[in-house]
N, C-alpha and C positions, 0 to 999 in steps of 0.2 A: 284353794283349789278344790274342785268338785270332781266326782267320778265322771260325770258327763263331759266336763271341760277337759279333763285328762284324755278322754277318748278322742275328742275333737283335735286336741293338740297332736296326738299320735297320728291321726289321719293326715293332718296338715304337714307333718314332718316328712311324709312320703313324697317322692318326686312327682311332678306333673300337676295338672289342674284338676281339682276335685269338683265333681258335679253335685249340686245340692238342689234337687227338685223341691217344689212346694208341696205341702200337704195342709189339710185344714180341719181334719177330724180324725177319729180313731180308725175308721175304715180306710181312708186315703193313706194314713200313716202305715197301716199294716200292708197295704198294697205296695207302697214305696219300698218298704223293707224287703218284701218278698221279691221285688224286682232286682235286688242286689246292690242298692246304693249304700254308701257308707255314711252319708250326712243328709239330714232333712232340713227344710227351711219353712218358716211360717211368716208370711207377709202381713204387714199391717193393712194393706189394701184388701187382701183376702179376708183377714179377720173382720174388717168393717163390713164386708159384703155378707159373709156367712153368719156373723153374730148380730149385726144391726140392720142388715138390708140397706146399707147406705154406702155411697161412694167414698173414695179416699180424700176427704176434705177436712180431716182433723177431728172427726167425731169419736173415733176409737181412742181409748186410754190404755196405758200399759197394764193396768190392773185387769182389764178385760182380755187383753192379749194373753196375759199370764194365766188367767183362768181357763181360756180355751186351749192354751199350750199344754196345760196339765193333762188334758184328755189325750194328747199326742204322746207326751213323755211317759204316761202310765202304761202304754201298750207296746212301745218299741224301745229297744236299748240303744238305738242310733243316737248320736249327738244331734241336738236341734239348735239351729241358729234362728233367732227370733228378731223381728223388727222392734226397735225401740223408738222409732220415729224421732222426735226432737228431744227425747228424754222427759217430755211432759212438764216443762218448766225451765227453771234455771239449773245451775250446776248441782245444787243440792238435790233437786228433784231427780236429775239424771242419775246421781249417785244412788239414791233410794231405789230407782228403777232397776239398776243392775243388781243391787242387793236382793231385791224381790225375785228377779229372774233366777238368780243363783239358788235361792231358797227352794224354788219349785222344780229345779232340775234342768233348766235351760243351759246349754253348753256355751253359747256365744250370742252376741247381739250386734246389730248395727245401729248407730245413732248418727243423726244428720244435723246440718247447720241451717235448716230452714227456720223461718219465724214460726211461732206457735199461735194459732193453729196452722198446720202445714197443709199441703195438697200433694196429690200424686206427682211423682217426679217427672212425668212426661207431659204434664199440663203447663200451659202458659200461665203467666201471672204469679210465678213463684217469687219469693223474696228470701234473702238469707240474712242471718244475724251478723253482727260485727265479727271480724276474724278473731280478734283477741278473746271475745266471749265464747266463740265456738271452740277455740283451743282449750280454754279453761273448763269447758263442759267435758271435753274428751279427757282432760287431765283428771277431773273429778271421778269419772267412771273408772279410769285405770287405777287411781289411788284408792278406790274402794277395796281393792285387793281381794276380789272374789275368786280370782282364777279364771273367770270367764274370758273367752276370746273376744277381744274388743275390736270391732270393725268401725272405723270412722268414715262416714260418708259426707261428701260435699255436693251440694246442688248448685254450686257457684258457676259452673260452665255456661249454663243457659242465661245467667243473669249478668255475670261479670267477664266471661270469656274463659278459654282454656288455661291461659297462663295463670290467671288468678286462682282457678280451681287447683292447678298443680301446686301453687304456693301454699294453699290451705292444706292440701293433702300431705305435703312435706312437713308442715308444722304439726299436723295430727300425728304423723309417724314419730316425730321428735318428742311429742308429749306422751308417747308410750303405746299408741294404737298398734295392735298386732297386724292388722291389714288396713289398707285404705281403699276407698271406693269413690270414684268420680262418676256421679250419675250422668248417664247419656253417652259415656265413652265405651263403645263396644266394637268399633271398626278398627281395622288394622292400622290405618294411618295415625289416628289419634292415640291408640294404645302404644304405638311405637314412640310417639312424642312423650307420652307420660313415662314410659319405661326408661327412656334416655335421660329424662330429667330426674327421675327417682329410681335409680338402678338397684338400690338396696331394699326398696319397699315391695312387700307382697301385696298384690292387687286383688280386688274382687270386682266382678262385672255382673250386670243385671241383664240376663237374656229374657226380656219381657215383651210379650205381645202387646203391652200397652204402648210400646214404641212403634209408631206407624212406619218407621224407616228401618226396622230391624232386619239385618242380614247376618244371622248368627255365624260365628266362627266355630270351628271344632275345638274340643278341649286341647288337642295337641297344638293347634294354632295359637290358642289363648296362652298356653304355657310358654310359648316363645317370647311373649311380651311380659312375662313376670306375673301372669294371672294365676293365683293359687286357688280361688273359688269362683265357680260360675253358678249363679242362681238361676232357677227356672221357676219363678214364683207364681205366675198366674195361669200357665197352660193347663195344669190339672183341673182347676175349677172351670175354665172355659170349656175343656173337653167334656167334663161331667155335665155342665149346663146344656151343651149341645146334645149330648146323649139323652138327657131328660126331656128336652124339647121334643125330640123325635118319638120318645116313648109316650109322652102325654098326647101327642098328636095321633099316634096309633090307637091308643085307648079310645080317644074321642071319635075317630073316624072308622075304626075296625071293630070296636067293642071289646078289644083285649090287647095285651102286649105280646101275644104269641109270636108275631113276626119280627120282633125287635131282638137284636143280638145283645145278650146279657149273660151274666153269671147264672149258673144254676143255684138253687137254694142250698144244695149240699156244698157247693163251692164256697158260698158265703159263710155258712156255719163252720166249715173247715177252717177258713181264714180266721174266724173268731175263736178257734180253739175248742169247739164243742166236743169233738171226739175225745180229746184228752180230759176234758172236764167230766164227761160221762163216765170215763174210766175211773176217775177219782171218786165220783159219786158212788160207783159200785164198790170201790175199795172201802169206803167209809160207811156203807149201809149194813 
């Protein structure tokens, strides 16, 4: 058990659905914490975008996600749930991934049953590995005994149908996963079906703008269907990219960024802890 995973388990023990928005660097993590959230999330798709400048097509590796995640865990005390994609190989590789994540302070991870290399969960052309192999991969991550919260995701719904996805999720829970996550299930009708089939399982949902049909339910509505965690993985980067697009256009067309709504420099340096650090500097001078 790690300090961060202890914190996450404490949060998850509370009633209701926990919101875990995405962050992708130190500044976004500090802003997330300042907004009052209790859990943060780091998406593999976002890691691929900000680290490699590439889409979610299996380019990113867990070691790169871990390196970027350290920049988040070093500045906030909130527990971080990180994407572990497919575990980056077989069951042994998945076990090594969770051990590495635990070592650098990640609190929980989600691992999925796509073939490797994988692709974004909302894209066509996905394939999933054999169910028995997927269960063994989850088992390996659980039996690593790191204490991390293990979230087992299946992408089988769009490939094999909802019933097959529910069956996989049930086996993942039986293998020891703390939560299960059926990619693509965010609507009330299918959540009700999943909850009825797996009444004792705690669920996670992906509230992602990558889903062209997204119609988000509120946390209170999600909780009625046994959803314990709602991820908001991509909205922060999309919003930041939109803001930067407007800023760069203003500089290009107006000659400055004066007209653009933004933090003041003092607000940013305050977020980064500069006043406290200057006080320490004076103390030790």
